[in-house]
Every structure is written in C-alpha cells, then in structure tokens.
N, C-alpha and C positions, 0 to 999 in steps of 0.2 A: 293773675292771668294763668291759663292752662299751659303746661309744659309744651315746648315746641318739639314735634317729632317730624324730622325731614324724611324724604323718600330714601335718601342715602343711608340713614340710620337703620331703616327697616331692612334694606338689602344686605348690609354689612354690619351686623350688631356688634361684633367684636371690635372692629375698627371704630364703630360709632361710639362705643363705650370709652375707647381710648381717647377719642377726640373730646367727648363730653367730660372725661376725667381731667383733661388739660383745661377744658373750658371752665371747670369748677374753680380753677386757680385764678381765673380772671377776677378783678375787683368786683365785689358784689355789695351794693349799697341797699339791697332789698328791691327785688324786681317790681314790687307793687308801688315803690316810691320813685321809680325811674321815669324820667321824662321820655316822651316818644322818641326824641332824637337819640338819647342815651340807650334806650332799649334797642333801637335799630342798629346802633353801633355794636352792642354786645352780640346781637343776633348775627351781624356780619362777621364778627370775630369767630363765632362758633362755626359758621359756614366755611370760613377760610380753613379752620382746623380740620373740618370734615373733608374738604377738598384735598388737603394735603394727604390725609389718610387714603383717600381714593387713588390719588396719583401713586402713592407708595405701593398700594396693593396692585395696581396695574403693572408697576415696574417688577414686582416680585413674580406676578403671573407670567410676564414676558420672559423673565429669567428662567423660570421653570419650563416654559415652552421651548426655549432655546436649548436648555439642558436635555430635554426630552428628545428633541430633534437630533441633537448630537449623539445621544445614546442609541437612537434608532438607526442612524447612519453607521455607527460603529458596529452595531449588531448585524446590519445588512452586509457590511464589508467583511465581517468575520464569517458569515454564512457563505459569501462568495468565495473567500479564500479557502474555506473548508471544501466547497464543491470543486474548486480548481485542483486542490490537493488530491481529492478522491479520483478525479479524472486522470491525473498524472500517475497515481498508484495503479489504476486499472491498465493504463498503457504500459507501465513498467512490468506489471505482472504478465501481460500478454507477451512482451518482449522477452521477459525472463523465461517463460515457458518455451519459447522458440529457441532461445540462446542455448539452453541446456538440453535440447532435444537430441536424442540419438537418431542417426540417419537410417537405422534399420527398423527399430520398433516404434519410432516416432513418439517415444515417451522420454521422461526425464532420465538422463544418463545415469546408470547405476554402475559404480566402480569403473570410471572411464579409463580406457586404454587408447593410446595414440599409435597409429601406423607410422613407423619411422620413414617408410618409403614415400608417403604422400602428405602426412601431417593431419589426416582426419582422425577424429576420436569417436569411439563407440562404447556401448556397454560391453563389459567383459563377456557376459553371457551371449550377447548378440553376435560378437565376433566368433565365439566358439561354434555356435550353430551354423554361421555362415561358412566357416572353414570346414567343418565336418561335412556339411552338405556338398560343398565343392569337392572334397576328397572322394566322397561316395559316388558322385557323378563321374569322376575320372576312373573309378574302379568298375563301374557297372558294365561297361562294354567289353571288358577284358575277360574272355572265357577261361583263360588259364588260372585266374585267381580263384581260390576256394570261396564258396558261397558265404561261409560264416564271416569272412573278412569284408564282405560287401554289405553287411547288415549293421544296423545301429544296435548298441552304441559303439562309437569309435573309442577304443581304449589304448592305453600305452602299450599293452601287450600285443594288440592287433597291429598297431603301427610298427612295432619292432619286428613282428613276423613278416609284414609286407616288405620291409626294407632288407632284412637279413636273408630272406628267401628269394630276394631279387625279383619279387613280383612287380615292384616299382623302384625307380632310382631317384625320383624326385616327386614332390607334391606341389601342384601349382595353385597358388591362392592369389586373389585380387582384392582390391578395395571394394566394399559393398556398394558404394555410391555409383549409380549408373553413369553419371557424367565423368567419373574418374576411372575406375577399374584398373588402377595402377597395379602392376605385379607386386605382390608382397613377398619379399625374400628374407625379411628379418622379423624376429619376434616383436610383437607390439610391446610398447613400454607403458607401464601404469603411470597415469598422469596424476600424481598426488596433489599438485598445485590446483589443477582444475577440480579435482574431487573435493578438496577443502573449500574452494570458493563456492562450488555448488552447494555444499552442505551449509556454509555460512549464510548464503542468500536464502536457502530453503528454511533455515531457522528463523529468519526475519519475516519472510513473506509467506511461509508455509510451502510445503511441497506441491508441485503442480498436480492437477487432478489425477493424472495417469501415472503417478510415481509407482515404480515397481517395488516389490518387497525388498527389504534391506538385506544385503549380503546373501543372495540365494545361490551363489556359485562356489567353486572350489577355493580353498585357501592353502593349497599345497605350495611348497617352495618353488617348484617348477610348474607353473600353471598352464604351460603350453606343451607339456611333455607328450600329450596325445595328439598333437597337431604338427609340431616341428620336431622331426627326428634328429637326435644327437647320437651319432655313431660312437 
C-alpha cells in the first residue's frame, strides 16, 4: 500500500516528521500483511500523534503571540513615558528660563546681586547701567554742575568730584522694577547662593537662549565705588 500523506503533514513538515518518527516506533507487523481493522487502528494512532503535534504547535504560536503583545505594550508604555518626560522637561526649561530672568534685561541673570532694601535680584551689569542712568538724570537739570561730570562714563573720580565739590549731597536710586521702585540706600549684595544654583541648573539644562556673556563686568574689590560714594 502507498504511504499515507495527510494534509497536516504537508502544512507542518517538521511536526509531521516528529509525529511520523514516533509512529515508526509503533509495532509493525508489515503493512502489507495487516488486516483492514489493524491498518485502520495504526492509521488512527498516527493521526492522534499528528493531532498532538498540531495542538502543541498552536500552543506555542499562542504563547509567542502573547509574548509579542506584551512586548508591544511595554514598548508603547516606554514611548509614552518618554513623551511625558519630554513634555515635563520642556515645561521645566520654560520655567527655568523665567525663574533666572533678570527684571531689567529679561535674560538669564549674570552675576546676580540682590537689593537689600526690597529683595529683588538683577545682573550686576544691569544694576550698574540703571544706577548710572539714574544719577545722570539727576545731574542733567543742574546748571551749576560742570558738563564733563554729566557725561558718560560715570567713574569713581567723577563721583568723588561731585560730592567733594558739593555739587550734590546724595544720589537717589530706586529698584528697577516698575511695580516696586523702592528707594535703594544700601549697596546691593552679591547673591553667591543664587549664582551657584543658576550655574548648576544651567550645567544640567544648558543656559537659556539669551544668556549673556560670562563675567563681562568689573571684578574690583569695591564694585560699587562709582555709584555709592564713601566719604
């Protein structure tokens, strides 16, 4: 009799060979000598083995499908978490840029100084310009003051001449913030803690887009000598 080739064997040759391999272990008395009843029994056993292989293959496929779905869900969750983190960082960067912004130049504070009289902090260079312009405005309308003392730049020598020659007796300064304008009677204090925090955050996130050049200002022992006169 010709060998039996089932549809299952053709679709899954590897599993079919496995089943046929097991089937070969079945008692064989010579297929040609088998009675029809015995031949049907042997064929039934072979079919049972093939069916077991098919069921096992289905279980393996189902397991692989489940693992694939789990991996896809994990990947989707990771992408979602990455997107959430990106949005958080964008919000933090925007907040960071506003938090370290100077109220005068609207850029990242460079060498922050705090006004003792009101607590607001600004760039050292911005305060210098603000105070110098304020002083020059006070001098402009006084005809008795020599012209060279009314011109930029304001220097320590010019300020000393103004006070020692009694052209002025006091210089009036205010906080640059329009909603504050508190009178500034004391020298601003350099805020080392704020400066270090700003530098640390900038090292992590990068400096805001409008960061000014590093250390563009004076580094003299008395950085306010041309603004606050000490007799």
